[in-house]
N, CA, C and O atoms as a Tripos MOL2 file, in Angstrom:
@<TRIPOS>MOLECULE
protein
  264   263    66     0     0
PROTEIN
NO_CHARGES

@<TRIPOS>ATOM
      1 N         115.4860  101.3850   98.3310 N.3       1 MET1
      2 CA        114.0590  101.6320   98.4680 C.3       1 MET1
      3 C         113.6300  102.6770   97.4440 C.2       1 MET1
      4 O         114.3470  103.6480   97.1990 O.2       1 MET1
      5 N         112.4790  102.4770   96.8610 N.am      2 ASN2
      6 CA        112.0050  103.3990   95.8480 C.3       2 ASN2
      7 C         110.7870  104.1670   96.3670 C.2       2 ASN2
      8 O         109.6430  103.8200   96.0730 O.2       2 ASN2
      9 N         111.0580  105.2030   97.1340 N.am      3 LEU3
     10 CA        109.9720  105.9750   97.7460 C.3       3 LEU3
     11 C         109.1770  106.7630   96.7200 C.2       3 LEU3
     12 O         107.9820  106.9870   96.9120 O.2       3 LEU3
     13 N         109.8110  107.1910   95.6350 N.am      4 GLY4
     14 CA        109.1000  107.9590   94.6150 C.3       4 GLY4
     15 C         107.9500  107.1680   94.0270 C.2       4 GLY4
     16 O         106.8430  107.6860   93.8810 O.2       4 GLY4
     17 N         108.2070  105.9320   93.6960 N.am      5 LEU5
     18 CA        107.1730  105.0630   93.1300 C.3       5 LEU5
     19 C         106.0620  104.8190   94.1460 C.2       5 LEU5
     20 O         104.8810  104.9620   93.8290 O.2       5 LEU5
     21 N         106.4370  104.4550   95.3450 N.am      6 LYS6
     22 CA        105.4260  104.1610   96.3700 C.3       6 LYS6
     23 C         104.5780  105.3890   96.6810 C.2       6 LYS6
     24 O         103.3540  105.2910   96.7650 O.2       6 LYS6
     25 N         105.2130  106.5350   96.8520 N.am      7 MET7
     26 CA        104.4690  107.7530   97.1800 C.3       7 MET7
     27 C         103.5040  108.1390   96.0530 C.2       7 MET7
     28 O         102.3650  108.5250   96.3130 O.2       7 MET7
     29 N         103.9610  108.0340   94.8090 N.am      8 ALA8
     30 CA        103.0980  108.3620   93.6730 C.3       8 ALA8
     31 C         101.9210  107.3900   93.5960 C.2       8 ALA8
     32 O         100.7940  107.7960   93.3150 O.2       8 ALA8
     33 N         102.1870  106.1070   93.8470 N.am      9 ARG9
     34 CA        101.1160  105.1020   93.8090 C.3       9 ARG9
     35 C         100.0810  105.4040   94.8820 C.2       9 ARG9
     36 O          98.8800  105.3660   94.6180 O.2       9 ARG9
     37 N         100.5380  105.7000   96.0790 N.am     10 LEU10
     38 CA         99.6100  105.9930   97.1740 C.3      10 LEU10
     39 C          98.8430  107.2850   96.9220 C.2      10 LEU10
     40 O          97.6560  107.3780   97.2370 O.2      10 LEU10
     41 N          99.5150  108.2750   96.3580 N.am     11 GLU11
     42 CA         98.8610  109.5480   96.0490 C.3      11 GLU11
     43 C          97.7180  109.3520   95.0500 C.2      11 GLU11
     44 O          96.6840  110.0140   95.1410 O.2      11 GLU11
     45 N          97.9140  108.4410   94.1030 N.am     12 LYS12
     46 CA         96.8730  108.1480   93.1000 C.3      12 LYS12
     47 C          95.8610  107.1240   93.6150 C.2      12 LYS12
     48 O          94.9260  106.7400   92.9120 O.2      12 LYS12
     49 N          96.0740  106.6920   94.8660 N.am     13 ARG13
     50 CA         95.1750  105.7340   95.5230 C.3      13 ARG13
     51 C          95.0660  104.4070   94.7840 C.2      13 ARG13
     52 O          93.9910  103.8150   94.6880 O.2      13 ARG13
     53 N          96.1920  103.9610   94.2690 N.am     14 HIS14
     54 CA         96.2810  102.6390   93.6490 C.3      14 HIS14
     55 C          96.8690  101.6650   94.6580 C.2      14 HIS14
     56 O          97.8000  101.9990   95.3900 O.2      14 HIS14
     57 N          96.3180  100.4640   94.6900 N.am     15 THR15
     58 CA         96.9820   99.4060   95.4350 C.3      15 THR15
     59 C          98.0810   98.8440   94.5440 C.2      15 THR15
     60 O          98.1180   99.1230   93.3460 O.2      15 THR15
     61 N          98.9650   98.0630   95.1230 N.am     16 GLN16
     62 CA         99.9810   97.4030   94.3020 C.3      16 GLN16
     63 C          99.3140   96.5030   93.2700 C.2      16 GLN16
     64 O          99.7700   96.4080   92.1300 O.2      16 GLN16
     65 N          98.2520   95.8540   93.6680 N.am     17 LYS17
     66 CA         97.5230   94.9570   92.7660 C.3      17 LYS17
     67 C          96.9280   95.7290   91.5870 C.2      17 LYS17
     68 O          97.0180   95.2780   90.4450 O.2      17 LYS17
     69 N          96.3330   96.8690   91.8510 N.am     18 GLU18
     70 CA         95.7300   97.6780   90.7800 C.3      18 GLU18
     71 C          96.7850   98.1940   89.8080 C.2      18 GLU18
     72 O          96.5960   98.1400   88.5930 O.2      18 GLU18
     73 N          97.8920   98.6920   90.3430 N.am     19 LEU19
     74 CA         98.9550   99.1920   89.4820 C.3      19 LEU19
     75 C          99.5500   98.0570   88.6540 C.2      19 LEU19
     76 O          99.7950   98.2080   87.4570 O.2      19 LEU19
     77 N          99.7740   96.9400   89.2970 N.am     20 ALA20
     78 CA        100.3360   95.7830   88.5980 C.3      20 ALA20
     79 C          99.4490   95.3590   87.4260 C.2      20 ALA20
     80 O          99.9380   95.1130   86.3240 O.2      20 ALA20
     81 N          98.1640   95.2770   87.6720 N.am     21 LYS21
     82 CA         97.2280   94.8820   86.6130 C.3      21 LYS21
     83 C          97.2370   95.8880   85.4690 C.2      21 LYS21
     84 O          97.1950   95.5030   84.3010 O.2      21 LYS21
     85 N          97.2910   97.1600   85.7950 N.am     22 ALA22
     86 CA         97.2640   98.2160   84.7790 C.3      22 ALA22
     87 C          98.4900   98.1960   83.8730 C.2      22 ALA22
     88 O          98.4020   98.5540   82.6980 O.2      22 ALA22
     89 N          99.6360   97.7790   84.4150 N.am     23 VAL23
     90 CA        100.8690   97.7980   83.6140 C.3      23 VAL23
     91 C         101.3350   96.4140   83.1880 C.2      23 VAL23
     92 O         102.3530   96.2910   82.5080 O.2      23 VAL23
     93 N         100.6110   95.3720   83.5740 N.am     24 GLY24
     94 CA        100.9070   94.0240   83.0860 C.3      24 GLY24
     95 C         102.0040   93.2690   83.8150 C.2      24 GLY24
     96 O         102.7510   92.5060   83.2020 O.2      24 GLY24
     97 N         102.1040   93.4790   85.1270 N.am     25 VAL25
     98 CA        103.0610   92.7140   85.9360 C.3      25 VAL25
     99 C         102.3260   92.1690   87.1570 C.2      25 VAL25
    100 O         101.1250   92.3900   87.3180 O.2      25 VAL25
    101 N         103.0450   91.4630   88.0060 N.am     26 THR26
    102 CA        102.4290   90.9330   89.2230 C.3      26 THR26
    103 C         102.5390   91.9450   90.3660 C.2      26 THR26
    104 O         103.4340   92.7910   90.3650 O.2      26 THR26
    105 N         101.6370   91.8570   91.3290 N.am     27 PRO27
    106 CA        101.7570   92.7170   92.5100 C.3      27 PRO27
    107 C         103.0880   92.4980   93.2410 C.2      27 PRO27
    108 O         103.6480   93.4350   93.8100 O.2      27 PRO27
    109 N         103.5850   91.2730   93.2220 N.am     28 LYS28
    110 CA        104.8810   90.9920   93.8550 C.3      28 LYS28
    111 C         106.0020   91.7930   93.2000 C.2      28 LYS28
    112 O         106.9300   92.2390   93.8740 O.2      28 LYS28
    113 N         105.9110   91.9710   91.8900 N.am     29 TYR29
    114 CA        106.9470   92.7290   91.1910 C.3      29 TYR29
    115 C         106.8840   94.2120   91.5810 C.2      29 TYR29
    116 O         107.9200   94.8510   91.7710 O.2      29 TYR29
    117 N         105.6820   94.7490   91.6980 N.am     30 ILE30
    118 CA        105.5470   96.1450   92.1480 C.3      30 ILE30
    119 C         106.1230   96.2730   93.5580 C.2      30 ILE30
    120 O         106.8250   97.2390   93.8550 O.2      30 ILE30
    121 N         105.8330   95.3100   94.4220 N.am     31 SER31
    122 CA        106.3780   95.3150   95.7750 C.3      31 SER31
    123 C         107.9070   95.2830   95.7450 C.2      31 SER31
    124 O         108.5590   96.0070   96.4970 O.2      31 SER31
    125 N         108.4700   94.4560   94.8910 N.am     32 LEU32
    126 CA        109.9240   94.3760   94.7480 C.3      32 LEU32
    127 C         110.5100   95.7140   94.3160 C.2      32 LEU32
    128 O         111.5250   96.1550   94.8560 O.2      32 LEU32
    129 N         109.8750   96.3590   93.3460 N.am     33 LEU33
    130 CA        110.3580   97.6580   92.8710 C.3      33 LEU33
    131 C         110.3510   98.6870   93.9920 C.2      33 LEU33
    132 O         111.3070   99.4460   94.1510 O.2      33 LEU33
    133 N         109.2780   98.7100   94.7640 N.am     34 GLU34
    134 CA        109.1620   99.6840   95.8450 C.3      34 GLU34
    135 C         110.1270   99.3990   96.9940 C.2      34 GLU34
    136 O         110.7070  100.3240   97.5630 O.2      34 GLU34
    137 N         110.2970   98.1420   97.3280 N.am     35 ALA35
    138 CA        111.0850   97.7760   98.4980 C.3      35 ALA35
    139 C         112.5920   97.8120   98.2640 C.2      35 ALA35
    140 O         113.3570   98.1070   99.1820 O.2      35 ALA35
    141 N         113.0140   97.5160   97.0530 N.am     36 THR36
    142 CA        114.4460   97.3630   96.8150 C.3      36 THR36
    143 C         115.0630   98.4500   95.9580 C.2      36 THR36
    144 O         116.2770   98.6510   95.9930 O.2      36 THR36
    145 N         114.2580   99.1440   95.1990 N.am     37 GLY37
    146 CA        114.8200  100.1400   94.2940 C.3      37 GLY37
    147 C         115.3350   99.5460   93.0010 C.2      37 GLY37
    148 O         115.9870  100.2400   92.2200 O.2      37 GLY37
    149 N         115.0550   98.2680   92.7580 N.am     38 VAL38
    150 CA        115.4170   97.6370   91.4870 C.3      38 VAL38
    151 C         114.7390   98.4190   90.3750 C.2      38 VAL38
    152 O         113.5860   98.8290   90.5140 O.2      38 VAL38
    153 N         115.4410   98.6260   89.2830 N.am     39 LEU39
    154 CA        114.8610   99.3620   88.1650 C.3      39 LEU39
    155 C         114.2890   98.4020   87.1240 C.2      39 LEU39
    156 O         114.9730   97.4740   86.6930 O.2      39 LEU39
    157 N         113.0430   98.6220   86.7210 N.am     40 PRO40
    158 CA        112.4600   97.7910   85.6590 C.3      40 PRO40
    159 C         113.0010   98.2170   84.3020 C.2      40 PRO40
    160 O         113.6890   99.2300   84.1860 O.2      40 PRO40
    161 N         112.6830   97.4350   83.2810 N.am     41 ARG41
    162 CA        113.0870   97.8130   81.9160 C.3      41 ARG41
    163 C         112.4390   99.1530   81.5580 C.2      41 ARG41
    164 O         111.4190   99.5380   82.1300 O.2      41 ARG41
    165 N         113.0440   99.8440   80.6130 N.am     42 ALA42
    166 CA        112.6090  101.2010   80.2540 C.3      42 ALA42
    167 C         111.1450  101.2420   79.8220 C.2      42 ALA42
    168 O         110.4170  102.1640   80.1880 O.2      42 ALA42
    169 N         110.7160  100.2570   79.0530 N.am     43 SER43
    170 CA        109.3250  100.2610   78.5810 C.3      43 SER43
    171 C         108.3420  100.1640   79.7490 C.2      43 SER43
    172 O         107.2730  100.7730   79.7140 O.2      43 SER43
    173 N         108.6980   99.4060   80.7710 N.am     44 LEU44
    174 CA        107.8260   99.3000   81.9470 C.3      44 LEU44
    175 C         107.8620  100.5780   82.7690 C.2      44 LEU44
    176 O         106.8400  100.9900   83.3170 O.2      44 LEU44
    177 N         109.0310  101.2110   82.8620 N.am     45 MET45
    178 CA        109.1090  102.5010   83.5600 C.3      45 MET45
    179 C         108.1300  103.4860   82.9310 C.2      45 MET45
    180 O         107.4250  104.2090   83.6350 O.2      45 MET45
    181 N         108.0940  103.5070   81.6060 N.am     46 LYS46
    182 CA        107.2050  104.4330   80.8950 C.3      46 LYS46
    183 C         105.7400  104.1090   81.1570 C.2      46 LYS46
    184 O         104.9320  105.0200   81.3380 O.2      46 LYS46
    185 N         105.3840  102.8230   81.1800 N.am     47 LYS47
    186 CA        103.9970  102.4230   81.4500 C.3      47 LYS47
    187 C         103.5790  102.8460   82.8570 C.2      47 LYS47
    188 O         102.4900  103.3840   83.0580 O.2      47 LYS47
    189 N         104.4530  102.5960   83.8190 N.am     48 ILE48
    190 CA        104.1460  102.9490   85.2080 C.3      48 ILE48
    191 C         104.0020  104.4660   85.3430 C.2      48 ILE48
    192 O         103.0740  104.9530   85.9870 O.2      48 ILE48
    193 N         104.9120  105.1940   84.7400 N.am     49 ALA49
    194 CA        104.8570  106.6600   84.8050 C.3      49 ALA49
    195 C         103.5700  107.1850   84.1790 C.2      49 ALA49
    196 O         102.9370  108.0890   84.7240 O.2      49 ALA49
    197 N         103.1820  106.6260   83.0450 N.am     50 ALA50
    198 CA        101.9480  107.0550   82.3830 C.3      50 ALA50
    199 C         100.7300  106.7480   83.2560 C.2      50 ALA50
    200 O          99.8250  107.5740   83.3770 O.2      50 ALA50
    201 N         100.7110  105.5690   83.8570 N.am     51 GLU51
    202 CA         99.5890  105.1740   84.7070 C.3      51 GLU51
    203 C          99.4630  106.0830   85.9370 C.2      51 GLU51
    204 O          98.3560  106.4020   86.3720 O.2      51 GLU51
    205 N         100.6050  106.4940   86.4890 N.am     52 LEU52
    206 CA        100.5890  107.3310   87.6890 C.3      52 LEU52
    207 C         100.6190  108.8210   87.3820 C.2      52 LEU52
    208 O         100.4780  109.6450   88.2850 O.2      52 LEU52
    209 N         100.8020  109.1720   86.1070 N.am     53 GLY53
    210 CA        100.8140  110.5790   85.7190 C.3      53 GLY53
    211 C         102.0160  111.3340   86.2580 C.2      53 GLY53
    212 O         101.9140  112.5120   86.5990 O.2      53 GLY53
    213 N         103.1520  110.6600   86.3350 N.am     54 CYS54
    214 CA        104.3870  111.2610   86.8590 C.3      54 CYS54
    215 C         105.5290  111.0250   85.8740 C.2      54 CYS54
    216 O         105.5040  110.0540   85.1180 O.2      54 CYS54
    217 N         106.5210  111.9000   85.8770 N.am     55 PRO55
    218 CA        107.6950  111.6610   85.0440 C.3      55 PRO55
    219 C         108.4950  110.4530   85.5480 C.2      55 PRO55
    220 O         108.5680  110.2060   86.7520 O.2      55 PRO55
    221 N         109.0850  109.7170   84.6260 N.am     56 VAL56
    222 CA        109.9320  108.5760   84.9770 C.3      56 VAL56
    223 C         111.0120  109.0000   85.9700 C.2      56 VAL56
    224 O         111.2780  108.2990   86.9460 O.2      56 VAL56
    225 N         111.6220  110.1310   85.7160 N.am     57 GLN57
    226 CA        112.6930  110.6430   86.5790 C.3      57 GLN57
    227 C         112.2310  110.7390   88.0330 C.2      57 GLN57
    228 O         112.9590  110.3550   88.9470 O.2      57 GLN57
    229 N         111.0500  111.2400   88.2350 N.am     58 GLU58
    230 CA        110.5200  111.4270   89.5900 C.3      58 GLU58
    231 C         110.2670  110.0870   90.2900 C.2      58 GLU58
    232 O         110.4720  109.9650   91.4970 O.2      58 GLU58
    233 N         109.8260  109.0960   89.5350 N.am     59 LEU59
    234 CA        109.4980  107.8030   90.1220 C.3      59 LEU59
    235 C         110.7200  106.9510   90.4340 C.2      59 LEU59
    236 O         110.7620  106.2770   91.4640 O.2      59 LEU59
    237 N         111.7140  106.9770   89.5490 N.am     60 PHE60
    238 CA        112.8060  106.0210   89.6470 C.3      60 PHE60
    239 C         114.1920  106.6130   89.8890 C.2      60 PHE60
    240 O         115.1100  105.8840   90.2650 O.2      60 PHE60
    241 N         114.3640  107.9050   89.6830 N.am     61 PHE61
    242 CA        115.6980  108.4900   89.7810 C.3      61 PHE61
    243 C         115.7190  109.7400   90.6460 C.2      61 PHE61
    244 O         116.4250  110.7000   90.3360 O.2      61 PHE61
    245 N         114.9620  109.7350   91.7080 N.am     62 ASN62
    246 CA        114.8730  110.8880   92.5880 C.3      62 ASN62
    247 C         116.1440  110.9740   93.4260 C.2      62 ASN62
    248 O         116.3650  110.1390   94.3030 O.2      62 ASN62
    249 N         116.9680  111.9650   93.1660 N.am     63 GLU63
    250 CA        118.2520  112.1230   93.8490 C.3      63 GLU63
    251 C         118.0900  112.3920   95.3420 C.2      63 GLU63
    252 O         119.0030  112.1030   96.1150 O.2      63 GLU63
    253 N         116.9560  112.9370   95.7660 N.am     64 LYS64
    254 CA        116.7540  113.2350   97.1800 C.3      64 LYS64
    255 C         116.7320  111.9830   98.0320 C.2      64 LYS64
    256 O         117.0200  112.0410   99.2280 O.2      64 LYS64
    257 N         116.3930  110.8440   97.4290 N.am     65 GLU65
    258 CA        116.3130  109.5870   98.1640 C.3      65 GLU65
    259 C         117.6890  108.9830   98.4040 C.2      65 GLU65
    260 O         117.8310  108.1410   99.2910 O.2      65 GLU65
    261 N         118.7030  109.3800   97.6520 N.am     66 ARG66
    262 CA        120.0090  108.7060   97.7180 C.3      66 ARG66
    263 C         121.0230  109.4770   98.4660 C.2      66 ARG66
    264 O         122.1620  109.0300   98.6000 O.2      66 ARG66
@<TRIPOS>BOND
     1     1     2 1
     2     2     3 1
     3     3     4 2
     4     3     5 am
     5     5     6 1
     6     6     7 1
     7     7     8 2
     8     7     9 am
     9     9    10 1
    10    10    11 1
    11    11    12 2
    12    11    13 am
    13    13    14 1
    14    14    15 1
    15    15    16 2
    16    15    17 am
    17    17    18 1
    18    18    19 1
    19    19    20 2
    20    19    21 am
    21    21    22 1
    22    22    23 1
    23    23    24 2
    24    23    25 am
    25    25    26 1
    26    26    27 1
    27    27    28 2
    28    27    29 am
    29    29    30 1
    30    30    31 1
    31    31    32 2
    32    31    33 am
    33    33    34 1
    34    34    35 1
    35    35    36 2
    36    35    37 am
    37    37    38 1
    38    38    39 1
    39    39    40 2
    40    39    41 am
    41    41    42 1
    42    42    43 1
    43    43    44 2
    44    43    45 am
    45    45    46 1
    46    46    47 1
    47    47    48 2
    48    47    49 am
    49    49    50 1
    50    50    51 1
    51    51    52 2
    52    51    53 am
    53    53    54 1
    54    54    55 1
    55    55    56 2
    56    55    57 am
    57    57    58 1
    58    58    59 1
    59    59    60 2
    60    59    61 am
    61    61    62 1
    62    62    63 1
    63    63    64 2
    64    63    65 am
    65    65    66 1
    66    66    67 1
    67    67    68 2
    68    67    69 am
    69    69    70 1
    70    70    71 1
    71    71    72 2
    72    71    73 am
    73    73    74 1
    74    74    75 1
    75    75    76 2
    76    75    77 am
    77    77    78 1
    78    78    79 1
    79    79    80 2
    80    79    81 am
    81    81    82 1
    82    82    83 1
    83    83    84 2
    84    83    85 am
    85    85    86 1
    86    86    87 1
    87    87    88 2
    88    87    89 am
    89    89    90 1
    90    90    91 1
    91    91    92 2
    92    91    93 am
    93    93    94 1
    94    94    95 1
    95    95    96 2
    96    95    97 am
    97    97    98 1
    98    98    99 1
    99    99   100 2
   100    99   101 am
   101   101   102 1
   102   102   103 1
   103   103   104 2
   104   103   105 am
   105   105   106 1
   106   106   107 1
   107   107   108 2
   108   107   109 am
   109   109   110 1
   110   110   111 1
   111   111   112 2
   112   111   113 am
   113   113   114 1
   114   114   115 1
   115   115   116 2
   116   115   117 am
   117   117   118 1
   118   118   119 1
   119   119   120 2
   120   119   121 am
   121   121   122 1
   122   122   123 1
   123   123   124 2
   124   123   125 am
   125   125   126 1
   126   126   127 1
   127   127   128 2
   128   127   129 am
   129   129   130 1
   130   130   131 1
   131   131   132 2
   132   131   133 am
   133   133   134 1
   134   134   135 1
   135   135   136 2
   136   135   137 am
   137   137   138 1
   138   138   139 1
   139   139   140 2
   140   139   141 am
   141   141   142 1
   142   142   143 1
   143   143   144 2
   144   143   145 am
   145   145   146 1
   146   146   147 1
   147   147   148 2
   148   147   149 am
   149   149   150 1
   150   150   151 1
   151   151   152 2
   152   151   153 am
   153   153   154 1
   154   154   155 1
   155   155   156 2
   156   155   157 am
   157   157   158 1
   158   158   159 1
   159   159   160 2
   160   159   161 am
   161   161   162 1
   162   162   163 1
   163   163   164 2
   164   163   165 am
   165   165   166 1
   166   166   167 1
   167   167   168 2
   168   167   169 am
   169   169   170 1
   170   170   171 1
   171   171   172 2
   172   171   173 am
   173   173   174 1
   174   174   175 1
   175   175   176 2
   176   175   177 am
   177   177   178 1
   178   178   179 1
   179   179   180 2
   180   179   181 am
   181   181   182 1
   182   182   183 1
   183   183   184 2
   184   183   185 am
   185   185   186 1
   186   186   187 1
   187   187   188 2
   188   187   189 am
   189   189   190 1
   190   190   191 1
   191   191   192 2
   192   191   193 am
   193   193   194 1
   194   194   195 1
   195   195   196 2
   196   195   197 am
   197   197   198 1
   198   198   199 1
   199   199   200 2
   200   199   201 am
   201   201   202 1
   202   202   203 1
   203   203   204 2
   204   203   205 am
   205   205   206 1
   206   206   207 1
   207   207   208 2
   208   207   209 am
   209   209   210 1
   210   210   211 1
   211   211   212 2
   212   211   213 am
   213   213   214 1
   214   214   215 1
   215   215   216 2
   216   215   217 am
   217   217   218 1
   218   218   219 1
   219   219   220 2
   220   219   221 am
   221   221   222 1
   222   222   223 1
   223   223   224 2
   224   223   225 am
   225   225   226 1
   226   226   227 1
   227   227   228 2
   228   227   229 am
   229   229   230 1
   230   230   231 1
   231   231   232 2
   232   231   233 am
   233   233   234 1
   234   234   235 1
   235   235   236 2
   236   235   237 am
   237   237   238 1
   238   238   239 1
   239   239   240 2
   240   239   241 am
   241   241   242 1
   242   242   243 1
   243   243   244 2
   244   243   245 am
   245   245   246 1
   246   246   247 1
   247   247   248 2
   248   247   249 am
   249   249   250 1
   250   250   251 1
   251   251   252 2
   252   251   253 am
   253   253   254 1
   254   254   255 1
   255   255   256 2
   256   255   257 am
   257   257   258 1
   258   258   259 1
   259   259   260 2
   260   259   261 am
   261   261   262 1
   262   262   263 1
   263   263   264 2
@<TRIPOS>SUBSTRUCTURE
     1 MET1         2 RESIDUE 1 A MET
     2 ASN2         6 RESIDUE 1 A ASN
     3 LEU3        10 RESIDUE 1 A LEU
     4 GLY4        14 RESIDUE 1 A GLY
     5 LEU5        18 RESIDUE 1 A LEU
     6 LYS6        22 RESIDUE 1 A LYS
     7 MET7        26 RESIDUE 1 A MET
     8 ALA8        30 RESIDUE 1 A ALA
     9 ARG9        34 RESIDUE 1 A ARG
    10 LEU10       38 RESIDUE 1 A LEU
    11 GLU11       42 RESIDUE 1 A GLU
    12 LYS12       46 RESIDUE 1 A LYS
    13 ARG13       50 RESIDUE 1 A ARG
    14 HIS14       54 RESIDUE 1 A HIS
    15 THR15       58 RESIDUE 1 A THR
    16 GLN16       62 RESIDUE 1 A GLN
    17 LYS17       66 RESIDUE 1 A LYS
    18 GLU18       70 RESIDUE 1 A GLU
    19 LEU19       74 RESIDUE 1 A LEU
    20 ALA20       78 RESIDUE 1 A ALA
    21 LYS21       82 RESIDUE 1 A LYS
    22 ALA22       86 RESIDUE 1 A ALA
    23 VAL23       90 RESIDUE 1 A VAL
    24 GLY24       94 RESIDUE 1 A GLY
    25 VAL25       98 RESIDUE 1 A VAL
    26 THR26      102 RESIDUE 1 A THR
    27 PRO27      106 RESIDUE 1 A PRO
    28 LYS28      110 RESIDUE 1 A LYS
    29 TYR29      114 RESIDUE 1 A TYR
    30 ILE30      118 RESIDUE 1 A ILE
    31 SER31      122 RESIDUE 1 A SER
    32 LEU32      126 RESIDUE 1 A LEU
    33 LEU33      130 RESIDUE 1 A LEU
    34 GLU34      134 RESIDUE 1 A GLU
    35 ALA35      138 RESIDUE 1 A ALA
    36 THR36      142 RESIDUE 1 A THR
    37 GLY37      146 RESIDUE 1 A GLY
    38 VAL38      150 RESIDUE 1 A VAL
    39 LEU39      154 RESIDUE 1 A LEU
    40 PRO40      158 RESIDUE 1 A PRO
    41 ARG41      162 RESIDUE 1 A ARG
    42 ALA42      166 RESIDUE 1 A ALA
    43 SER43      170 RESIDUE 1 A SER
    44 LEU44      174 RESIDUE 1 A LEU
    45 MET45      178 RESIDUE 1 A MET
    46 LYS46      182 RESIDUE 1 A LYS
    47 LYS47      186 RESIDUE 1 A LYS
    48 ILE48      190 RESIDUE 1 A ILE
    49 ALA49      194 RESIDUE 1 A ALA
    50 ALA50      198 RESIDUE 1 A ALA
    51 GLU51      202 RESIDUE 1 A GLU
    52 LEU52      206 RESIDUE 1 A LEU
    53 GLY53      210 RESIDUE 1 A GLY
    54 CYS54      214 RESIDUE 1 A CYS
    55 PRO55      218 RESIDUE 1 A PRO
    56 VAL56      222 RESIDUE 1 A VAL
    57 GLN57      226 RESIDUE 1 A GLN
    58 GLU58      230 RESIDUE 1 A GLU
    59 LEU59      234 RESIDUE 1 A LEU
    60 PHE60      238 RESIDUE 1 A PHE
    61 PHE61      242 RESIDUE 1 A PHE
    62 ASN62      246 RESIDUE 1 A ASN
    63 GLU63      250 RESIDUE 1 A GLU
    64 LYS64      254 RESIDUE 1 A LYS
    65 GLU65      258 RESIDUE 1 A GLU
    66 ARG66      262 RESIDUE 1 A ARG
């Protein structure tokens, strides 16, 4: 589970659909990332981090979650 991504998205008040559109993926893919902890390619990690205003590390590699 990727709580860092979900929490940052909710904090910025983005729906999965809004975030997906902003970074060029489907809402289902954002859901997959949040639910499973699957890591996207590096370029997409950077786009998501920029859109949410958070460091990549905080969104995808938060050691507190593991």
